[in-house]
N, C-alpha and C positions, 0 to 999 in steps of 0.2 A: 654584819648581820645582827639582828636583834632576836633575843630569845623570847618566844611566846609562852612556851610551856616546858617544864622539866619533867620528863617521863621517868628517868632514872639517872644514876651517876654516869651512865654510858649512852644516853639517848635524850635528845631534846627536839623540840619543834621550834623552828626559826622562820623569820621573814627576811628575804633577801632584798637587794636594792630595787628589784623589779616588782616588789610587793607580792612575790610568790611565797607560798607557805611550803616549807620543806621539813621532812623528818630526817634528822642527822644522827649518825651513829659514830662513836669513837670512844676510846678508853678515857674515862674521867671527864668527858666534856660537860657533864651536867653536875659534877661534884661542887657543892657550895654555891651553885648558881640559882638565880631566881628570874622570873619574868621581867623583861626590860633590860637585863644585862646584855652586854655585847658578847657575841660568839666568834671564835676564831676559826674560820674555814680550814686553816692549815691543819687543825687537829681532827678534822672529819675523816673518818675512814670510809664512810659511804653516806650518800644523801639521796633522798627520794622525794620527788614532787608530790605533795599531798593534794588529792583531788577534792576531798570533802571532809566534813567533821567526823564521819563514821570511821575514817582511817585513824584519826587521833584517838578516838574512843577505843578502837580495837587495840592500838598500841598501849594505851593506858591499862587495859585489862590484861594484856599480854605480860607486861612488866610486873604487874602486881601478882601474877600467878606463876610465872615461868622464870627459872634462874637465868641470869644474864649469859652464862657460858653457853647455854643452849641457843640463845638468840645469836650470839657471836658465831657459833658453829654453823647455824643456818645461813648467816650472811656469807660465810666462806663458800658454802655449797652453792648458793645462788650466784655468787660471783663466778664460780667455775661454770655454771650452767649458762650464764650470760655470755661468757667468753667463748665457750664451745659452740653455742648455737647462734651467736651474733644477734642477740636480742637485747632490747632496752631494759634498763633497771626495773626489777619487779618487786615492789614493796609488798604486794599481796602474796607473792610466793614466800617471802620471808615469814610473814604472818602464818601462813598455812603450814609451812615446814616446821616452824618453831613449836606450834601447837601439836602437830603430829609427833614430832620427836619426843617432846615432853611426855606425852601419854604412852608412847611406845616404850620409853625407858621405864616408866612407872609399871607398865604391864610386865615387862621383862623381869623386873625386880620381884614380882609376885608370881613368876612362872605362868603368866596368863597370855599364852600365844594365841593371837587371832589368825585363823587360817584365811588366806586370800584365795578364793575359788578361781580367780582369773590370773593367778601368778604365771602359769605356763603361757597362757594366751598373750599376756602383756609382754612377756619376754620375746615371743615370736612376732607379734604385731608391731611392737615399738622397741626394736633392738637398741637403737641409739639412746633412747631415754632410759631404758633398763640398764644399759651399761653405765650410764651416768649415775643412776640410782645406786648401783653396787659400789661405785667409788664413794658415794655419799655415806653409805653404811660403814665402809672402812674408815672414813674420816671421823665419823661419829664415835666409833669404837675406840679409835686411837686417841682422839683428843679428849674424850670424856671418860676413858677407862671403864667402858661398859661393854656388854656383849649382846648387841642386837642381832637377831637371826637374819640370814639373807632373805627370809620370807618377807621382811619389811621392804625389800627393794621394790617389790611390785607396787606397794602402796605409794612409795616416793616417786616411782616412775609415772604414776597417774597424775601426781601433782605437776610433774615436769611437762607431761602431755598437755594438761590444762593450760599451762603457762605459754607453751609454744603455739597453741592453736586458739587461744583466747576463749576457752570453753569453761565448763564447770565440771565438778566431779561426777555429778549425775549423768551428764551427757557423755562424758568419757567412758564411764562404765557401761552405759547403755550401748554405745558404739562398739565397745569390745565384745559385749554379749551378742550383739547383732552379727558382727563378723564371724564369731565363733559358730553361731547357729547356722548361718548361710554355708559356711565351709562344711559343717556336719551334713547338711542336706546334700551338698555336692558329693561328698565322700560316700554317703549311703546310697544315693541314687545311681551313681556311676560304678559303685562297688570297687573303689580304688583307695589306695593309701596315698596320702598327700606327703610329698617330700618338701619339708619346710625349708630346705637349703636350696631348692631349685629356683631358677629365675622366674619360671611361670608362676610359682607359688607367691613369690615376693611381689610380682606384678599384680596378681589378683587381690592380695591383701591391701596394697596401695590403692587399687581401684575401689575396694570396698570401704576403705577409710573415708574417701571423699564421697562415696555414695551415701554412707551413713550420715555424714554431715548434712548433705543436701536433703536427705529424707527427714532428719530431725528439724530442719529449717523449712520443710515443706516447699522446697524449690527444686523440682525435678529438672534434669538436663534434657534439652530437646533441640535438634537441628532442623526439625520440620522437613525431613526428607525421607518419606516412607519407602522410596525405591531401594535405598541401601538395606533396609530391614528385610525386604522380600528375598533378596539374594542370600542373606545370612540364614534365614529360616529354611531355605531349600537346600543349601550346601552343607549346613551343620545341623542336621535334624536331631541327633542325640543330645547335643549340648543345648539346642534350643528347647527341647522338651524338659531338660533339667532346669533351665531358666524359667519355664512356665511353672514348674513345681515350686520354685522359689517365689515367684510372683504370687501364686496362690497362697503360700504361707504368709507372705508379707501382708497381703490383703486381709487374711483372716485374723492374724495376730497383731498387726500394727495399723490396720486400716489405711494401707498405703498402696497406691496403684503405680506401677512402674511405667515410665514413658517408653515409647517404641525405641528410642535411642538408648535408654538405660538397658533395655532387654537385649539390644543388639550388641552393645559393648560387653555386657556380662557374658553373653553367649560366646563371644570370641575368647574371653579369658578362660571360660570353662573348657573350651575346645583345646586351649594350650595345655591345660592341666590333664585333659583326657588323652592327648596325643603329644607327649613331650618330644622335642626334637632330639 
């Protein structure tokens, strides 16, 4: 492999035999090197296929501002995430996490805690990602001798959600807020307390995750079978009226009209919440 750019002592941009451009990480792989020198893949601890020049520019900015130990810690966290969720190598996640961790440590050193208003909701809606984020906080605190609060787990969990679902932070937070608001409408309309540990609650949260994605992509789900909808409306009138309340709110606040099928499936999930087995 040939070195194209040296980003730091521990990071280089290389070209492989297939003429693909990679970002490689490894202890000392860039020390004393210059463009055109040969690179030894055996020394690479991780390598990521580079899609465009923006990635290289992002890496250059990252290494000029953020200590290498933070980037190495981020790489370990991302490796754990990739292994746990069986996803492909994520260069963008290392960039995002390194940047977040750096500023989180900076804030913590100044006792400037940023409150995450969605911390509880993220923990409930995305338990796997939140659990992984808590492990990441423990790793950061151990390896870097710092004390980041567990509050940061919510923010890191959002990055993991983005990675798993190929989204962005804005869409992820919008989705979490949307789920939270719909559940609040259900709770207030039916005058019930929601049991976050129940199977019916987990089912409706999963349903609302996918519903929110379809809604943001403006791709409503439809089976084009109105006969199914009529039966649901007649047999589950209370839950159906709750769905109508949600539909009206979505239309007024998000300019979104639910399809008949979306109303049908949401009504079924609301009924399970209303009449748990």
